[in-house]
ZANUDO-837934 format. One line per 5 residues: for each residue x, y, z of N, C-alpha, C, O. Coordinates in steps of 0.05 Angstrom, whole numbers. Last residue first. Layout:
REM residues N
X Y Z X Y Z X Y Z X Y Z ~ ...
***
This chain:
REM residues 328
-699 -61 515 -684 -81 520 -673 -76 549 -658 -92 560 ~ -754 -6 505 -729 -23 510 -727 -42 519 -746 -50 533 ~ -807 -15 530 -802 -20 510 -780 -23 496 -780 -39 477 ~ -804 -57 590 -805 -42 572 -792 -30 547 -768 -33 544 ~ -844 -89 630 -841 -103 598 -833 -80 588 -850 -71 574
-858 -124 691 -844 -111 674 -840 -100 641 -824 -116 632 ~ -866 -168 708 -895 -149 706 -876 -136 680 -880 -138 656 ~ -825 -202 739 -840 -211 723 -864 -186 710 -884 -198 702 ~ -792 -157 766 -793 -168 739 -802 -179 727 -797 -176 703 ~ -816 -143 825 -815 -124 803 -816 -141 775 -837 -140 762
-785 -170 852 -813 -182 852 -829 -159 828 -851 -162 818 ~ -736 -166 844 -745 -199 835 -778 -199 838 -793 -217 831 ~ -733 -111 864 -723 -130 832 -743 -158 829 -760 -164 813 ~ -746 -134 921 -762 -118 903 -761 -120 875 -780 -128 861 ~ -699 -168 917 -722 -174 930 -746 -158 904 -757 -166 883
-646 -133 925 -655 -165 901 -681 -166 907 -688 -161 884 ~ -657 -67 935 -653 -100 946 -664 -110 924 -683 -103 909 ~ -665 -6 931 -679 -26 948 -680 -58 956 -693 -71 973 ~ -618 7 899 -627 19 923 -650 2 937 -646 1 962 ~ -608 -46 863 -576 -27 886 -593 -9 904 -585 -8 928
-657 -62 839 -631 -63 869 -617 -69 883 -610 -83 902 ~ -669 -2 812 -686 -19 836 -665 -31 846 -651 -17 861 ~ -625 -20 780 -621 9 800 -643 -6 818 -636 -20 836 ~ -642 -67 754 -604 -61 774 -614 -44 784 -614 -49 808 ~ -672 -43 731 -694 -69 752 -661 -63 762 -660 -51 784
-664 -12 694 -691 -16 709 -691 -25 731 -706 -19 749 ~ -643 -39 662 -628 -18 671 -642 -14 692 -629 -13 713 ~ -675 -87 646 -656 -92 654 -636 -70 666 -615 -78 677 ~ -710 -41 614 -717 -59 623 -699 -65 646 -702 -52 667 ~ -698 28 598 -687 -6 592 -697 -24 611 -684 -19 631
-739 86 588 -721 57 602 -713 37 598 -731 22 592 ~ -720 154 575 -717 127 551 -709 97 582 -687 90 591 ~ -740 214 578 -726 197 593 -727 169 569 -736 172 546 ~ -772 259 561 -748 250 546 -734 235 554 -712 235 543 ~ -814 280 576 -815 256 565 -795 249 547 -798 237 526
-805 325 602 -823 307 629 -827 271 618 -834 250 630 ~ -734 346 609 -758 348 605 -776 322 612 -767 302 624 ~ -670 322 616 -692 340 595 -714 347 589 -719 355 566 ~ -666 277 659 -666 281 624 -674 313 629 -685 321 649 ~ -665 259 707 -626 259 690 -636 264 661 -622 259 642
-711 268 732 -698 285 739 -675 281 717 -665 302 708 ~ -737 216 708 -737 234 689 -727 266 698 -730 285 683 ~ -706 171 737 -695 187 696 -707 203 706 -691 215 721 ~ -734 178 795 -711 192 785 -696 186 749 -676 198 742 ~ -785 166 768 -775 182 786 -743 201 776 -734 220 763
-773 115 766 -777 128 751 -777 158 751 -768 172 733 ~ -769 103 838 -755 100 805 -749 114 778 -728 123 769 ~ -808 116 853 -784 128 852 -772 137 837 -766 158 826 ~ -846 77 835 -852 103 831 -825 126 838 -824 149 829 ~ -819 40 854 -830 32 832 -830 57 815 -821 61 793
-826 41 909 -801 51 905 -808 41 867 -786 33 859 ~ -887 38 905 -874 74 910 -843 70 908 -830 91 904 ~ -894 -4 898 -906 15 881 -898 37 889 -905 58 877 ~ -879 -34 942 -857 -41 914 -876 -13 895 -865 -6 874 ~ -917 -18 978 -870 -5 987 -867 -8 954 -856 9 940
-966 -32 974 -955 -8 970 -922 5 971 -911 26 966 ~ -956 -90 924 -960 -68 954 -958 -45 946 -952 -36 924 ~ -969 -106 854 -953 -107 884 -967 -93 893 -987 -82 883 ~ -1019 -103 808 -1026 -109 841 -996 -125 860 -998 -146 873 ~ -1006 -83 770 -997 -102 772 -998 -123 789 -989 -146 791
-1025 -25 790 -1040 -36 768 -1035 -71 759 -1052 -84 746 ~ -993 -13 825 -1015 -26 829 -1022 -47 817 -1025 -71 821 ~ -952 -5 790 -953 -31 799 -967 -26 821 -955 -35 841 ~ -977 41 761 -971 9 746 -969 -12 772 -983 -33 773 ~ -977 74 797 -997 65 793 -995 45 782 -1008 26 790
-931 91 806 -950 69 831 -969 57 817 -979 35 822 ~ -911 110 766 -900 82 771 -911 65 795 -906 42 803 ~ -942 151 752 -941 135 730 -923 104 744 -924 82 734 ~ -929 184 811 -946 169 801 -959 164 783 -984 166 784 ~ -874 190 783 -880 179 801 -900 162 810 -898 138 815
-886 223 733 -871 201 735 -872 187 761 -868 163 756 ~ -903 274 762 -911 254 745 -912 231 740 -932 217 741 ~ -871 291 793 -882 277 796 -897 259 784 -904 236 791 ~ -824 307 755 -823 283 763 -842 281 780 -834 262 794 ~ -836 351 718 -845 330 709 -845 301 732 -858 281 729
-772 390 717 -805 381 712 -810 352 706 -796 335 694 ~ -730 375 743 -750 364 758 -776 378 745 -797 379 757 ~ -664 356 705 -684 384 703 -708 375 721 -710 354 709 ~ -618 348 725 -617 362 708 -638 382 699 -638 405 690 ~ -580 322 785 -610 336 777 -609 352 744 -594 372 745
-553 274 795 -537 299 784 -564 310 764 -568 309 739 ~ -549 219 818 -526 240 825 -526 262 818 -509 277 826 ~ -600 213 865 -592 213 834 -567 238 837 -564 260 849 ~ -636 153 906 -616 178 895 -606 184 861 -605 169 841 ~ -701 149 911 -673 134 897 -658 156 883 -661 170 862
-719 150 974 -732 160 957 -704 150 946 -686 143 962 ~ -755 115 1020 -732 127 1008 -742 137 995 -767 140 994 ~ -820 110 1042 -796 92 1022 -786 126 1018 -797 147 1016 ~ -870 93 1097 -838 119 1091 -823 106 1074 -809 89 1085 ~ -929 85 1122 -900 70 1112 -892 97 1098 -906 116 1090
-971 92 1182 -950 100 1165 -921 92 1150 -899 92 1160 ~ -1007 37 1208 -971 52 1218 -970 66 1182 -969 52 1163 ~ -1083 55 1208 -1050 32 1201 -1032 51 1204 -1036 76 1204 ~ -1119 76 1211 -1123 59 1222 -1094 45 1223 -1087 27 1238 ~ -1117 105 1151 -1135 114 1181 -1126 81 1192 -1130 63 1175
-1059 105 1111 -1080 96 1114 -1087 100 1150 -1071 100 1168 ~ -996 143 1083 -1022 133 1112 -1051 121 1098 -1061 130 1077 ~ -927 147 1064 -962 136 1053 -975 129 1076 -966 111 1089 ~ -878 184 1022 -896 172 1051 -927 170 1045 -943 182 1031 ~ -824 173 1000 -858 184 995 -857 178 1020 -839 168 1035
-753 217 986 -775 200 982 -811 206 983 -824 226 974 ~ -730 259 995 -737 244 1020 -760 215 1016 -774 201 1031 ~ -736 300 947 -707 268 954 -713 255 977 -700 234 979 ~ -796 294 964 -773 310 943 -760 282 938 -765 259 931 ~ -838 272 975 -825 292 989 -791 298 979 -770 306 990
-908 256 967 -882 262 955 -867 276 964 -876 299 966 ~ -963 217 998 -944 245 1005 -919 247 989 -902 235 1002 ~ -1027 195 996 -991 192 985 -980 217 985 -987 235 971 ~ -1067 158 1019 -1057 190 1022 -1031 174 1014 -1020 152 1020 ~ -1120 120 1016 -1080 111 1014 -1081 143 1025 -1098 149 1041
-1184 124 1016 -1168 102 1026 -1142 98 1029 -1135 78 1042 ~ -1206 187 1053 -1197 183 1023 -1188 148 1029 -1185 146 1054 ~ -1234 203 1103 -1246 205 1071 -1237 195 1049 -1251 192 1028 ~ -1197 195 1139 -1224 179 1152 -1244 186 1123 -1266 176 1121 ~ -1164 218 1129 -1152 190 1128 -1188 189 1128 -1199 176 1110
-1187 279 1132 -1179 263 1114 -1169 231 1100 -1167 223 1077 ~ -1177 283 1187 -1201 272 1180 -1198 271 1152 -1213 253 1146 ~ -1127 279 1196 -1135 249 1208 -1168 253 1191 -1181 234 1184 ~ -1110 327 1181 -1104 307 1170 -1109 275 1179 -1098 254 1172 ~ -1177 366 1182 -1145 354 1188 -1133 338 1177 -1145 331 1157
-1197 411 1145 -1206 386 1163 -1174 377 1157 -1158 378 1139 ~ -1203 454 1118 -1208 456 1140 -1218 433 1152 -1238 432 1166 ~ -1199 465 1060 -1223 447 1060 -1214 446 1097 -1228 427 1104 ~ -1140 486 1066 -1171 492 1047 -1191 483 1041 -1204 490 1021 ~ -1117 458 1097 -1121 492 1108 -1150 492 1090 -1173 497 1097
-1098 422 1068 -1125 418 1104 -1122 438 1107 -1126 442 1131 ~ -1085 423 1032 -1111 404 1027 -1123 410 1058 -1144 406 1069 ~ -1034 438 1052 -1048 457 1030 -1075 451 1028 -1090 470 1023 ~ -1009 403 1056 -1014 431 1077 -1038 442 1072 -1056 451 1086 ~ -1004 381 1019 -1014 361 1031 -1022 382 1058 -1037 377 1077
-974 413 983 -1006 416 972 -1025 393 1003 -1049 390 1006 ~ -920 399 1006 -934 431 1017 -967 428 998 -983 446 1003 ~ -908 355 995 -911 360 1032 -931 387 1027 -951 393 1040 ~ -959 335 949 -929 335 954 -935 342 984 -956 338 996 ~ -1016 279 945 -1001 315 938 -958 311 941 -941 294 936
-1071 236 920 -1029 245 917 -1027 283 928 -1036 303 917 ~ -1107 193 940 -1098 224 943 -1066 219 946 -1049 209 960 ~ -1140 148 929 -1118 161 930 -1115 182 929 -1126 192 910 ~ -1193 145 932 -1182 113 933 -1160 121 936 -1147 103 947 ~ -1241 192 951 -1218 190 930 -1208 162 946 -1215 157 969
-1276 219 990 -1279 184 968 -1264 167 961 -1265 142 962 ~ -1257 288 973 -1267 257 990 -1293 234 978 -1314 234 966 ~ -1235 319 938 -1218 291 954 -1239 268 973 -1237 245 982 ~ -1266 346 907 -1248 325 894 -1235 302 911 -1228 279 905 ~ -1300 367 945 -1309 347 921 -1287 338 913 -1288 314 911
-1249 394 973 -1264 380 986 -1280 355 972 -1279 332 980 ~ -1243 439 925 -1232 411 947 -1236 395 954 -1226 375 943 ~ -1293 465 930 -1287 448 903 -1251 436 911 -1241 423 894 ~ -1295 496 985 -1317 466 973 -1312 460 954 -1328 441 949 ~ -1235 515 980 -1244 502 1001 -1266 479 997 -1264 455 1002
-1222 527 912 -1235 545 935 -1252 503 958 -1266 483 954 ~ -1175 533 871 -1194 528 870 -1202 531 904 -1184 538 919 ~ -1117 544 862 -1137 571 845 -1160 567 858 -1174 587 863 ~ -1079 522 889 -1080 538 894 -1110 556 879 -1119 578 887 ~ -1098 476 873 -1097 474 897 -1095 497 903 -1109 503 923
-1074 458 815 -1104 467 807 -1114 469 858 -1137 463 866 ~ -1020 424 826 -1025 455 821 -1050 468 815 -1048 492 810 ~ -1060 370 863 -1035 388 859 -1031 422 854 -1036 440 870 ~ -1105 325 857 -1100 362 848 -1079 386 849 -1080 409 842 ~ -1114 290 848 -1082 290 838 -1082 323 836 -1069 339 823
-1149 225 867 -1144 246 872 -1123 256 873 -1106 248 889 ~ -1176 170 835 -1151 174 849 -1152 210 840 -1154 219 817 ~ -1224 124 834 -1218 145 830 -1194 166 848 -1198 174 870 ~ -1284 79 824 -1265 85 842 -1244 111 826 -1252 116 803 ~ -1339 88 801 -1310 79 793 -1299 91 812 -1304 114 816
-1402 92 813 -1392 74 831 -1360 71 818 -1351 48 823 ~ -1429 127 788 -1427 106 769 -1409 96 789 -1390 88 775 ~ -1420 179 824 -1446 167 808 -1441 148 803 -1452 137 822 ~ -1360 179 829 -1383 176 845 -1417 171 844 -1433 162 860 ~ -1355 194 778 -1330 172 789 -1353 152 820 -1358 129 826
-1382 237 773 -1386 229 751 -1372 194 763 -1381 173 754 ~ -1357 270 807 -1365 273 819 -1380 239 790 -1386 220 803 ~ -1299 279 787 -1300 258 803 -1333 263 810 -1333 252 832 ~ -1309 304 728 -1305 282 723 -1304 261 757 -1307 237 757 ~ -1337 350 749 -1344 334 737 -1338 307 732 -1355 288 732
-1281 369 772 -1298 368 791 -1328 346 781 -1340 332 797 ~ -1243 374 729 -1241 364 749 -1268 349 760 -1274 325 759 ~ -1281 406 703 -1273 383 690 -1259 360 711 -1262 336 710 ~ -1275 450 716 -1298 442 730 -1293 412 707 -1313 402 699 ~ -1210 464 725 -1218 459 750 -1252 455 740 -1264 457 761
-1181 435 669 -1198 454 675 -1212 453 699 -1230 437 697 ~ -1128 404 721 -1144 400 688 -1158 420 692 -1156 431 715 ~ -1100 347 751 -1092 386 742 -1113 388 718 -1112 373 698 ~ -1127 282 746 -1098 296 754 -1113 331 739 -1131 334 722 ~ -1153 237 763 -1156 257 766 -1142 274 769 -1139 284 791
-1155 175 747 -1138 187 752 -1144 220 750 -1136 228 728 ~ -1199 115 750 -1196 142 730 -1179 167 757 -1190 174 778 ~ -1204 41 747 -1192 74 759 -1185 94 745 -1167 93 728 ~ -1232 15 723 -1222 4 743 -1212 30 766 -1214 33 790 ~ -1282 13 669 -1253 24 684 -1247 21 709 -1267 28 721
-1302 -16 611 -1303 -14 631 -1273 2 650 -1250 1 643 ~ -1284 -33 555 -1305 -52 560 -1310 -47 601 -1318 -64 615 ~ -1272 20 531 -1264 -6 538 -1271 -27 557 -1255 -34 574 ~ -1331 34 516 -1310 30 493 -1287 11 501 -1281 -8 488 ~ -1354 49 560 -1361 34 543 -1348 23 515 -1356 7 498
-1311 72 582 -1313 60 601 -1320 41 586 -1308 19 586 ~ -1323 133 553 -1292 125 547 -1300 90 566 -1283 77 553 ~ -1370 140 558 -1364 137 534 -1340 110 534 -1338 87 526 ~ -1366 161 617 -1390 125 603 -1378 125 576 -1373 101 570 ~ -1347 206 617 -1331 191 617 -1336 167 622 -1319 151 629
-1350 267 579 -1374 246 596 -1339 218 602 -1317 217 591 ~ -1326 331 566 -1317 296 565 -1338 283 586 -1340 292 609 ~ -1329 390 592 -1349 368 566 -1351 353 556 -1367 350 538 ~ -1281 405 611 -1307 409 620 -1328 390 610 -1343 377 624 ~ -1244 405 563 -1253 378 584 -1273 380 597 -1288 360 598
-1246 461 541 -1269 432 536 -1267 424 539 -1280 408 525 ~ -1204 479 560 -1229 489 584 -1245 477 572 -1265 475 585 ~ -1166 459 536 -1163 455 563 -1184 453 584 -1187 442 605 ~ -1141 496 499 -1170 469 489 -1170 456 511 -1175 433 505 ~ -1112 539 535 -1115 536 519 -1148 521 507 -1170 532 507
-1088 549 590 -1106 527 585 -1111 519 559 -1114 495 555 ~ -1024 568 598 -1043 580 590 -1062 556 567 -1057 549 544 ~ -984 580 658 -1000 566 648 -1025 572 626 -1046 580 636 ~ -914 589 680 -944 601 675 -957 590 655 -946 589 633 ~ -874 589 732 -890 581 716 -909 592 710 -924 603 726
-802 584 765 -841 598 760 -840 597 732 -823 601 715 ~ -770 544 811 -790 540 780 -805 563 788 -818 566 809 ~ -699 513 828 -726 527 826 -747 537 812 -737 542 790 ~ -654 502 818 -680 487 815 -717 489 830 -738 479 836 ~ -615 541 829 -628 525 843 -648 496 845 -653 479 862
-624 560 773 -590 543 788 -604 528 811 -605 503 811 ~ -689 563 761 -662 570 759 -645 542 771 -650 518 775 ~ -738 557 712 -720 536 715 -697 555 735 -681 565 718 ~ -786 573 680 -769 576 690 -761 569 706 -775 572 725 ~ -854 546 635 -829 544 657 -804 562 661 -799 570 638
-912 546 608 -885 560 612 -868 558 635 -872 573 655 ~ -945 506 577 -930 510 603 -911 520 596 -893 511 581 ~ -1006 498 533 -978 512 530 -971 523 577 -983 536 594 ~ -1059 466 505 -1047 491 523 -1019 479 530 -1014 455 533 ~ -1068 471 427 -1067 452 451 -1052 471 467 -1037 488 458
-1127 524 411 -1085 509 418 -1088 490 435 -1104 489 454 ~ -1192 522 387 -1164 534 410 -1152 513 409 -1160 490 408 ~ -1227 501 360 -1217 541 364 -1211 537 379 -1223 548 397 ~ -1239 465 362 -1254 464 335 -1239 502 331 -1240 518 313 ~ -1211 411 403 -1224 422 393 -1221 442 368 -1203 437 353
-1218 329 414 -1196 360 391 -1212 380 391 -1233 374 379 ~ -1212 294 468 -1228 315 456 -1206 330 440 -1184 340 448 ~ -1194 234 468 -1174 249 472 -1193 271 452 -1193 268 427 ~ -1208 170 463 -1213 185 489 -1211 219 490 -1223 231 509 ~ -1156 150 444 -1176 155 418 -1198 167 447 -1202 188 434
-1102 143 470 -1112 173 457 -1144 162 450 -1157 183 455 ~ -1060 98 497 -1093 94 477 -1102 135 482 -1105 145 504 ~ -1000 95 493 -1018 106 503 -1042 109 481 -1042 119 458 ~ -956 76 466 -964 50 486 -980 66 499 -982 59 523 ~ -920 100 445 -904 96 472 -933 87 490 -937 88 514
-944 115 396 -924 90 403 -908 72 419 -895 51 418 ~ -991 136 416 -988 117 417 -971 93 409 -973 69 411 ~ -943 186 422 -965 169 456 -972 145 449 -966 127 464 ~ -935 207 379 -914 200 391 -927 183 417 -913 166 429 ~ -984 217 359 -969 194 345 -935 182 360 -920 163 356
-1001 260 394 -1015 239 381 -996 211 384 -993 194 402 ~ -961 297 364 -956 298 391 -974 267 393 -959 248 393 ~ -983 302 320 -953 292 326 -944 287 353 -923 275 360 ~ -1039 325 320 -1035 305 312 -997 296 314 -994 274 302 ~ -1056 374 348 -1042 344 373 -1041 326 350 -1042 304 359
-1074 417 325 -1042 416 324 -1031 388 336 -1008 379 335 ~ -1124 422 343 -1118 413 320 -1086 407 320 -1080 385 313 ~ -1120 420 413 -1128 435 393 -1116 410 364 -1103 389 366 ~ -1146 380 472 -1128 388 452 -1142 402 432 -1166 402 429 ~ -1170 342 533 -1185 371 511 -1157 381 497 -1143 393 514
-1165 276 552 -1173 308 556 -1175 327 535 -1188 318 516 ~ -1142 221 578 -1168 229 571 -1162 257 572 -1153 265 593 ~ -1112 157 565 -1117 192 557 -1135 204 560 -1152 200 542 ~ -1102 100 592 -1127 122 575 -1129 140 567 -1152 146 559 ~ -1054 58 588 -1078 68 594 -1082 87 586 -1065 97 570
-1003 0 589 -1024 14 555 -1052 26 581 -1066 9 592 ~ -950 -22 612 -970 -16 621 -989 7 601 -983 31 602 ~ -886 -6 599 -911 -30 589 -930 -37 597 -935 -61 591 ~ -860 33 627 -865 3 640 -878 -16 626 -881 -38 634 ~ -874 79 592 -861 62 585 -851 38 597 -838 22 584
-939 79 601 -925 59 569 -898 57 572 -888 38 559 ~ -932 104 641 -942 79 644 -934 58 621 -927 35 621 ~ -906 159 624 -896 144 641 -907 99 645 -894 78 649 ~ -950 171 589 -919 154 572 -909 145 596 -901 122 594 ~ -989 186 631 -1006 166 618 -954 143 598 -943 122 597
-968 222 649 -972 210 671 -967 184 655 -949 167 659 ~ -967 255 612 -939 259 623 -946 223 640 -930 205 641 ~ -1015 272 610 -990 259 580 -975 245 595 -971 221 591 ~ -1024 296 655 -1040 274 643 -1037 261 622 -1051 242 614 ~ -996 339 651 -996 321 670 -1001 297 658 -985 280 650
-958 356 604 -979 366 610 -982 338 628 -972 317 619 ~ -907 351 537 -916 353 563 -964 355 569 -983 354 554 ~ -855 364 496 -884 346 496 -884 342 527 -865 333 540 ~ -810 425 494 -821 390 497 -852 378 497 -871 394 497 ~ -759 459 485 -798 454 482 -797 427 474 -788 414 456
-712 491 516 -724 472 497 -758 474 504 -772 486 520 ~ -668 543 520 -700 546 509 -713 517 511 -737 522 506 ~ -624 583 553 -639 553 541 -662 551 534 -677 561 550 ~ -614 626 588 -592 617 569 -600 596 551 -584 590 533 ~ -658 687 604 -648 657 605 -635 645 586 -641 653 563
-656 742 646 -650 729 616 -645 699 614 -625 690 625 ~ -721 758 666 -701 743 676 -691 734 639 -703 726 619 ~ -759 813 696 -744 801 670 -725 784 674 -706 793 687 ~ -809 839 758 -783 817 725 -777 811 704 -795 801 690 ~ -835 867 779 -828 873 761 -802 862 742 -787 870 725
-878 874 846 -846 859 827 -844 856 798 -855 835 792 ~ -894 902 890 -894 912 856 -879 905 843 -865 919 828 ~ -890 876 935 -921 890 922 -922 886 896 -938 873 882 ~ -845 866 938 -856 844 931 -875 852 927 -888 837 912 ~ -804 898 970 -813 909 952 -842 889 927 -852 898 907
-776 880 1019 -792 904 1014 -810 915 991 -825 935 992 ~ -753 834 988 -774 825 1013 -788 854 1017 -812 853 1018 ~ -739 830 933 -731 849 946 -753 846 959 -773 854 949 ~ -702 780 883 -739 790 896 -724 807 928 -706 798 941 ~ -655 764 865 -681 785 846 -697 788 859 -715 801 849
-647 724 896 -636 743 896 -641 762 868 -622 772 855 ~ -688 687 891 -692 692 915 -668 711 905 -681 724 920 ~ -672 658 831 -692 677 829 -686 692 860 -676 714 856 ~ -596 654 817 -624 645 831 -647 669 836 -642 693 842 ~ -570 636 746 -570 652 771 -605 641 790 -625 628 782
-585 626 698 -561 616 704 -565 628 740 -551 614 754 ~ -639 586 673 -642 618 685 -616 608 709 -619 592 728 ~ -685 559 622 -660 563 647 -650 587 660 -657 608 650 ~ -738 535 605 -723 555 601 -707 559 623 -718 561 644 ~ -791 505 564 -774 503 590 -745 516 588 -730 509 570
-856 490 557 -834 509 539 -799 517 569 -796 533 587 ~ -887 437 526 -879 455 551 -860 481 551 -847 479 530 ~ -956 434 507 -931 430 504 -921 452 528 -932 470 542 ~ -1015 383 537 -997 406 544 -968 406 525 -956 385 524 ~ -1058 364 581 -1032 360 559 -1033 384 550 -1049 403 554
-1087 350 645 -1070 362 620 -1065 358 597 -1074 336 593 ~ -1134 301 652 -1129 313 658 -1111 335 633 -1118 336 609 ~ -1145 231 674 -1161 255 662 -1133 273 675 -1118 268 694 ~ -1132 158 652 -1116 178 660 -1139 217 653 -1145 223 630 ~ -1164 105 671 -1170 132 656 -1149 140 668 -1144 132 692
-1140 31 671 -1127 58 687 -1144 83 664 -1137 81 641 ~ -1163 -35 678 -1156 -20 670 -1156 13 670 -1179 21 668 ~ -1113 -89 695 -1136 -53 715 -1136 -44 687 -1115 -44 673
***
């Protein structure tokens, strides 16, 4: 199964605030907030949603095609991704702008305040998917993850025109896009990925009820944080898969991207939805335990042992023939 992942490619600047954001916000002064947080740590990490998803798939042994726009400062990052099983030949390199930057501060309750500089990402709207498909012999699924909004709409419309199945993953861009654009991104998707809050926001912005959205998508996947994931399909009973326990959370950045990587990889292996969610939850737990969205390392046997511990030996046995982590 040939999967292209479109979306952001960025450098993450991750900071830690030792207090609580909530303690610094005065309810009667929210209209004129002016705050500066003195942080204890700064980690500069490789990131971007599309790159994180592709890295996660490569960590499980599944090659994917990364589609996005970067600056000429991408050389080291490109080498890193290629060493981890990511096809970067369809990444557009800007002659004018730097690779995007994500700046995020996390407080002691794991709440986050972030800003995103698009940089070269704004040129993603010029990327056509047909040359990507022609280069690799066709596409079985295109993931439309957060990106330049015009690029997201263009990729979605091209998928519809060319009959390529697509997965809608609007997440952070839901806050920026209006209802008409959100409807364009969702309608006809084979998969729709959101978290709980984004699920409600999708319904509010589109004006569609949950049932109406299920009329328009194949499978709706809603991540629930530590509670796991809910999977819904029209006319069928909903499926809930509990999360993988994490004894100590180090950094939540990229956890949703990792889930998508595991879920999509398992789908590409031909596994059922429950197994796909379990694989997604398992890799998400590894990300929560690492400082950065691409700083975890998957070892095949450890991954299977953890899967068996949480979801049972049958789950691990079904995944085992497919998984081929670069690490033993």
